[in-house]
C-alpha positions as CSV (number, residue, x, y, z in Angstrom):
1,M,10.2,21.8,-18.3
2,P,13.4,19.7,-17.8
3,K,14.7,18.1,-20.9
4,T,14.4,14.4,-21.3
5,N,17.6,12.6,-20.4
6,D,19.1,10.1,-22.8
7,G,20.0,7.7,-20.0
8,A,18.5,6.5,-16.8
9,K,19.2,8.8,-13.8
10,V,19.2,5.9,-11.3
11,P,22.1,3.5,-10.5
12,Q,22.8,0.1,-11.8
13,V,21.4,-2.5,-9.4
14,T,24.4,-4.3,-8.0
15,L,25.3,-5.8,-4.6
16,M,26.7,-2.4,-3.5
17,F,23.3,-0.8,-4.4
18,W,21.6,-3.0,-1.9
19,V,24.3,-2.5,0.7
20,I,23.9,1.3,0.4
21,K,20.1,1.0,0.3
22,I,19.9,-1.0,3.6
23,A,22.4,1.4,5.3
24,A,20.4,4.4,4.0
25,T,17.1,3.0,5.2
26,T,18.5,2.2,8.6
27,L,19.8,5.8,8.7
28,G,16.4,7.0,7.9
29,E,15.0,5.3,10.9
30,T,17.7,6.5,13.4
31,G,17.8,10.0,11.8
32,G,14.0,10.4,11.7
33,D,13.7,9.3,15.3
34,A,16.6,11.6,16.3
35,V,14.7,14.6,15.0
36,T,11.2,13.7,16.2
37,T,12.0,12.1,19.5
38,S,15.5,13.0,20.7
39,M,15.2,16.6,19.6
40,G,11.5,16.7,20.7
41,L,10.1,18.2,17.5
42,G,7.3,15.6,17.3
43,Y,6.0,13.6,14.4
44,L,4.1,16.3,12.6
45,A,6.9,18.9,12.6
46,G,9.4,16.2,11.7
47,T,7.3,15.1,8.8
48,V,6.9,18.7,7.5
49,L,10.6,19.3,7.8
50,F,11.6,16.2,6.0
51,A,8.8,16.5,3.4
52,V,10.3,19.9,2.4
53,A,13.7,18.3,2.1
54,F,12.3,15.5,0.0
55,A,10.5,17.9,-2.3
56,A,13.7,19.9,-2.8
57,A,15.8,16.8,-3.4
58,V,13.3,15.4,-6.0
59,A,13.1,18.8,-7.8
60,A,16.9,18.8,-8.0
61,Q,17.0,15.2,-9.2
62,I,14.5,16.0,-12.0
63,R,16.4,19.1,-13.1
64,V,19.7,17.4,-13.6
65,R,20.2,15.7,-17.0
66,H,22.5,12.8,-15.9
67,F,22.9,10.4,-13.0
68,H,24.6,11.9,-10.0
69,P,25.3,9.3,-7.3
70,A,25.4,11.8,-4.4
71,L,22.2,13.5,-5.4
72,Y,20.4,10.2,-6.0
73,W,21.3,8.8,-2.6
74,L,20.6,12.2,-0.9
75,T,17.1,11.9,-2.3
76,I,16.8,8.3,-1.1
77,L,17.8,9.5,2.4
78,A,15.1,12.2,2.2
79,T,12.5,9.6,1.3
80,T,13.5,7.3,4.1
81,T,13.5,10.0,6.8
82,V,10.2,11.4,5.8
83,G,8.9,7.9,5.5
84,T,9.9,7.2,9.1
85,T,8.3,10.3,10.5
86,L,5.2,10.0,8.3
87,A,4.6,6.4,9.3
88,D,5.0,7.2,12.9
89,F,2.6,10.2,12.6
90,A,0.0,8.0,11.0
91,D,0.5,5.0,13.3
92,R,0.7,6.9,16.6
93,S,-0.6,10.5,16.3
94,L,-3.6,9.6,14.1
95,G,-4.1,6.4,16.1
96,I,-4.7,4.0,13.2
97,G,-2.0,1.6,14.6
98,Y,0.7,-0.4,12.8
99,A,-1.8,-2.7,11.1
100,G,-3.9,0.1,9.8
101,G,-0.9,2.1,8.7
102,T,0.5,-1.0,6.9
103,A,-2.8,-1.6,5.1
104,L,-3.2,2.0,4.1
105,L,0.3,2.3,2.7
106,T,0.1,-1.0,0.9
107,G,-2.9,0.3,-1.0
108,L,-1.2,3.6,-1.8
109,L,1.9,1.8,-3.0
110,A,-0.2,-0.5,-5.2
111,L,-2.0,2.5,-6.7
112,S,1.3,4.3,-7.4
113,L,2.7,1.3,-9.2
114,A,-0.5,0.7,-11.1
115,G,-0.7,4.4,-12.2
116,W,2.9,4.3,-13.3
117,R,2.3,1.2,-15.3
118,L,-0.9,2.6,-17.0
119,A,0.7,5.9,-17.8
120,L,4.1,4.7,-19.1
121,G,3.6,1.0,-19.9
122,T,6.4,-0.1,-17.5
123,V,7.6,0.3,-13.9
124,S,11.2,-0.7,-14.8
125,V,13.8,1.5,-13.1
126,A,15.6,1.5,-16.4
127,S,12.8,3.6,-17.8
128,V,13.4,6.5,-15.4
129,T,14.7,8.9,-18.1
130,G,12.2,11.7,-18.0
131,A,10.3,13.9,-15.6
132,R,7.1,11.9,-15.7
133,A,8.8,8.6,-14.9
134,E,10.9,10.3,-12.2
135,V,7.8,11.6,-10.5
136,F,6.2,8.2,-10.4
137,Y,9.5,6.7,-9.3
138,W,10.0,8.9,-6.3
139,V,6.3,8.8,-5.2
140,T,6.5,5.0,-5.4
141,I,9.7,5.0,-3.4
142,L,8.2,7.4,-0.8
143,F,5.2,5.1,-0.3
144,S,7.5,2.0,-0.1
145,Q,9.7,3.7,2.5
146,T,6.7,4.8,4.6
147,L,5.2,1.3,4.3
148,G,8.4,-0.3,5.4
149,T,8.5,1.7,8.6
150,A,5.0,0.7,9.5
151,L,5.6,-2.9,8.5
152,G,8.9,-3.1,10.5
153,D,7.3,-1.7,13.6
154,W,4.3,-3.9,13.3
155,A,6.4,-7.1,13.0
156,A,8.8,-6.2,15.8
157,D,6.3,-4.7,18.3
158,S,2.7,-5.7,17.6
159,E,3.5,-9.2,16.4
160,G,6.0,-9.7,19.2
161,L,9.0,-10.7,17.0
162,G,11.3,-8.3,18.7
163,Y,14.2,-6.7,16.9
164,G,16.2,-9.9,16.4
165,G,13.2,-11.8,15.2
166,G,12.2,-9.0,12.8
167,I,15.7,-8.8,11.4
168,L,15.7,-12.6,10.7
169,V,12.3,-12.5,9.1
170,F,13.0,-9.6,6.7
171,A,16.5,-10.8,5.9
172,G,15.1,-14.2,5.2
173,L,12.4,-12.8,2.8
174,L,15.2,-10.8,1.0
175,A,17.2,-14.0,0.7
176,L,14.2,-15.7,-0.9
177,V,13.9,-12.8,-3.4
178,A,17.6,-13.1,-4.2
179,A,17.2,-16.8,-4.7
180,A,14.2,-16.3,-7.0
181,S,16.3,-13.8,-9.0
182,A,19.1,-16.2,-9.4
183,W,17.2,-19.4,-10.1
184,T,13.9,-18.6,-11.6
185,S,12.5,-16.7,-14.6
186,L,10.2,-14.5,-12.5
187,S,10.0,-10.8,-13.6
188,R,13.1,-9.0,-12.7
189,T,11.1,-5.8,-12.3
190,A,8.7,-7.4,-9.9
191,L,11.6,-8.9,-7.9
192,F,13.4,-5.6,-7.8
193,W,10.4,-3.8,-6.3
194,A,9.9,-6.7,-3.8
195,A,13.5,-6.4,-2.7
196,F,13.3,-2.6,-2.6
197,I,10.2,-2.7,-0.4
198,L,11.6,-5.3,1.9
199,T,14.9,-3.5,2.6
200,R,12.9,-0.7,4.3
201,P,11.4,-2.8,7.2
202,L,14.7,-4.5,7.6
203,G,16.3,-1.1,7.9
204,A,13.6,0.1,10.3
205,V,14.1,-2.9,12.6
206,V,17.9,-2.7,12.4
207,G,17.7,1.0,13.3
208,D,15.5,0.3,16.3
209,F,17.9,-2.5,17.4
210,L,20.8,0.0,17.3
211,D,19.2,2.8,19.4
212,K,16.6,1.2,21.6
213,P,17.5,0.5,25.3
214,A,19.2,-2.8,26.3
215,D,16.2,-3.8,28.4
216,A,14.0,-3.5,25.3
217,G,16.4,-5.7,23.3
218,G,18.5,-3.0,21.7
219,L,22.1,-1.9,21.7
220,A,21.3,1.4,23.4
221,L,23.4,3.5,21.0
222,S,22.6,7.2,20.9
223,R,20.5,8.0,17.8
224,Y,23.0,10.7,16.9
225,T,25.9,8.2,17.1
226,A,24.1,5.6,15.1
227,S,23.1,8.1,12.5
228,A,26.6,9.4,12.2
229,L,28.1,5.9,11.8
230,L,25.5,5.0,9.2
231,L,26.1,8.2,7.3
232,A,29.8,7.5,7.3
233,L,29.2,4.0,5.9
234,V,27.0,5.3,3.1
235,A,29.6,8.0,2.2
236,A,32.4,5.4,2.3
237,C,30.5,3.1,0.0
238,L,29.9,5.9,-2.5
239,V,33.6,6.9,-2.5
240,L,35.1,3.4,-2.6
241,V,32.8,1.8,-5.1
242,P,31.8,4.3,-7.9
243,Q,28.3,3.8,-9.3
244,R,27.2,4.0,-12.9
245,A,23.8,4.8,-14.3
246,A,21.4,2.0,-15.2
247,S,21.0,1.2,-18.9
248,S,18.0,2.9,-20.4
249,R,17.2,-0.1,-22.6
250,H,14.2,-2.0,-21.4
């Protein structure tokens, strides 16, 4: 059993945190599609592949005793790629559609947050200092990433917003959350999770905008090229702006 850490093993929530999160979730979309579609592995095989990577990354994250930025963001990347392939598998291969997938994953996310709150008394990220909290944290993130993919595809495709419209909608919702954080007394924990969830559909729509054909409203970049550029952006952010662990006081 891993020893309990004295401090949180997640980063402080700063502007750079959100920049990296959006870039990472966009990379999850292009990277997941590159494996399942461009490489031709299919949604089920891609989901299994990324699920194994996710499990290994979470196990490593739980075993370490202190915050390690590279490991943390590698785990985030694992959640967002498996979230992409899992949502596509549910929406397309299982045939439940974007609306059905969104409803199912919203319920799973709500159950995860409720279970976490009942078990530990808080869902604050500052409380992520031990193995139990970390398991809840990463399961919740996995559901939020998977939900975000389904929600982004639903908005852009099924609801006819297109990639540009989807970007405007989700960026606008994030701006509202930021405004609420700055000018209201609403729960910072609730606002954090609202923003965390909304960055995923934004990343999904941006990812599709980058790699979809021009006649479909995209920039027609290769999925490999887009993924490489996004990976370089994440790496540059981590090198240029060192991150610190969140305070464990809550």
